[in-house]
C-alpha positions in Angstrom: 20.4 17.4 -5.0 18.6 20.3 -6.6 14.9 20.4 -6.2 12.6 18.2 -8.1 11.1 21.2 -10.2 14.4 21.6 -11.8 14.0 18.1 -13.4 11.9 16.9 -16.4 10.9 13.4 -16.5 9.9 11.7 -19.6 7.9 8.3 -19.4 8.5 5.9 -22.4 8.6 2.0 -23.1 11.4 0.2 -21.9 14.0 -0.9 -24.1 16.9 -3.2 -23.9 19.3 -0.4 -23.4 17.6 0.3 -20.2 18.5 -3.1 -18.7 21.4 -2.1 -16.6 19.8 0.9 -15.0 16.7 -1.2 -14.2 18.7 -4.1 -12.7 20.7 -1.5 -10.5 17.3 0.1 -9.3 15.9 -3.2 -8.5 18.7 -4.5 -6.9 19.0 -1.5 -4.4 15.5 -2.4 -3.6 16.0 -6.1 -3.2 19.2 -5.3 -0.9 17.9 -2.4 1.6 14.1 -2.7 1.3 11.0 -4.9 1.9 8.9 -3.8 -1.1 10.1 -7.1 -2.6 10.8 -10.2 -0.6 13.5 -11.2 -2.8 16.8 -11.6 -1.0 19.3 -11.8 -3.9 19.2 -9.4 -6.6 18.6 -10.8 -9.8 21.3 -10.2 -12.6 20.7 -8.6 -16.1 19.7 -12.1 -17.9 16.9 -12.5 -15.2 15.5 -9.2 -15.7 15.8 -9.4 -19.3 13.5 -12.7 -19.1 11.0 -10.9 -16.8 10.7 -8.1 -19.3 10.2 -10.7 -22.1 7.5 -12.3 -20.2 5.6 -9.0 -19.6 5.9 -8.4 -23.5 4.6 -11.6 -24.2 1.4 -10.7 -22.5 1.2 -7.3 -24.1 1.4 -5.6 -21.0 3.5 -2.3 -20.4 6.8 -2.0 -19.0 7.8 1.7 -18.8 10.8 3.8 -17.5 11.3 7.4 -16.4 14.0 9.3 -17.7 15.9 12.7 -17.4 16.7 15.0 -20.2 20.0 13.2 -20.3 18.7 9.9 -20.7 19.4 8.8 -17.1 16.9 6.2 -15.8 15.5 7.2 -12.5 12.6 4.9 -12.0 10.5 2.1 -13.9 7.2 0.3 -13.6 5.4 -2.6 -15.3 2.2 -4.7 -15.1 2.1 -8.5 -15.0 -0.4 -10.9 -14.8 -2.0 -11.1 -11.5 -2.5 -14.9 -11.6 -1.9 -17.3 -14.8 -5.3 -19.0 -14.8 -7.6 -17.8 -17.8 -10.3 -16.5 -15.4 -7.9 -13.6 -14.1 -6.9 -12.3 -17.8 -8.6 -8.9 -17.2 -6.5 -8.3 -13.8 -3.1 -7.3 -13.6 -0.7 -6.5 -11.1 1.6 -3.2 -11.0 5.2 -2.8 -9.9 6.8 0.7 -9.4 10.4 1.1 -8.6 12.1 4.5 -8.1 16.0 5.2 -8.1 16.5 6.1 -4.1 18.2 9.4 -5.2 15.1 10.6 -6.9 12.4 9.2 -4.3 9.9 11.9 -3.1 10.2 13.9 -6.4 6.7 12.4 -8.1 8.2 9.9 -10.1 6.2 7.1 -8.8 3.0 9.2 -9.4 4.2 9.7 -12.9 4.9 6.1 -13.6 1.6 4.9 -12.0 -0.4 7.4 -14.1 1.2 6.1 -17.3 1.0 2.6 -16.3 -2.8 2.7 -15.5 -3.5 4.5 -18.7 -1.5 1.8 -20.7 -3.2 -1.2 -19.0 -6.5 0.4 -19.6 -5.6 0.7 -23.2 -4.7 -3.0 -23.1 -8.0 -3.8 -22.0 -7.3 -4.5 -18.2 -10.3 -4.2 -15.9 -8.7 -4.4 -12.5 -5.3 -3.6 -11.2 -3.8 -5.0 -8.0 -0.9 -3.5 -5.9 0.5 -6.3 -4.0 2.7 -4.1 -1.3 5.5 -5.5 0.5 5.4 -4.4 4.2 2.6 -2.7 6.1 5.1 -0.1 6.9 5.7 1.0 3.5 3.5 4.1 3.7 5.0 5.9 0.9 3.7 2.9 -1.7 0.5 2.6 0.3 -0.3 6.4 0.0 0.7 6.6 -3.6 -1.7 3.9 -4.2 -4.5 5.5 -2.4 -3.7 8.8 -4.2 -4.5 6.8 -7.4 -7.9 5.4 -6.2 -6.5 2.1 -5.0 -8.8 0.7 -2.1 -7.4 -1.5 0.7 -8.5 -5.0 -0.2 -6.8 -6.6 2.8 -3.5 -7.7 4.6 -1.5 -10.9 4.7 0.0 -11.0 8.0 3.7 -12.2 8.2 3.9 -13.9 4.8 7.5 -12.8 4.1 10.6 -13.1 6.1 13.3 -10.6 5.4 16.0 -8.8 7.4 15.5 -11.1 10.4 11.7 -10.1 10.8 8.3 -11.0 9.5 6.8 -8.9 7.0 3.3 -8.4 6.0 1.7 -7.8 2.5 -1.0 -5.2 1.7 -3.5 -5.8 -1.1 -4.9 -2.9 -2.8 -7.2 -2.8 -5.9 -8.5 -0.4 -8.4 -10.8 -0.8 -11.2 -9.3 0.2 -14.8 -11.6 1.7 -17.7 -15.2 0.5 -17.2 -14.0 -2.1 -14.5 -16.6 -4.8 -14.1 -19.4 -2.6 -15.3 -19.7 -4.5 -18.7 -18.9 -7.9 -19.8 -15.7 -8.7 -22.3 -16.0 -10.1 -25.6 -13.2 -12.6 -25.1 
């Protein structure tokens, strides 16, 4: 593959036309990695349901595309927890096509996701990173100001082994510096 500098990436909101590409990217991570603890890749119907759930909360789901329209990554924010007291806290998810890993797409997606979540009024972002050995995701989040908040040891079981979850947290906007109106 040519050097990353030869590529131009655009970030835009997810549309239904992106469903097949996003499903394919996620399926790879389900089948080959521990970033997610799912064992069976969801189909397009399930991915569309997840997108709809994110949309219903007014949260962003974005994609990274090449000039030719090819989707090479995606990111979204979801509710960290469903109880009302958590309404200003979101959880981020970032997935990149493995053919384009290491080209800055994850950082580009996370930059835009953070901006959109701040604009939506979120005050905290939580990264729930599958596998304490997932150094690429841990370093990405550190680069964007996420602090280590803890580790849950051996909470997942995938590929015949126990897998940890790393928790990282970043304030958004004014963080907890002011009190919300709602």
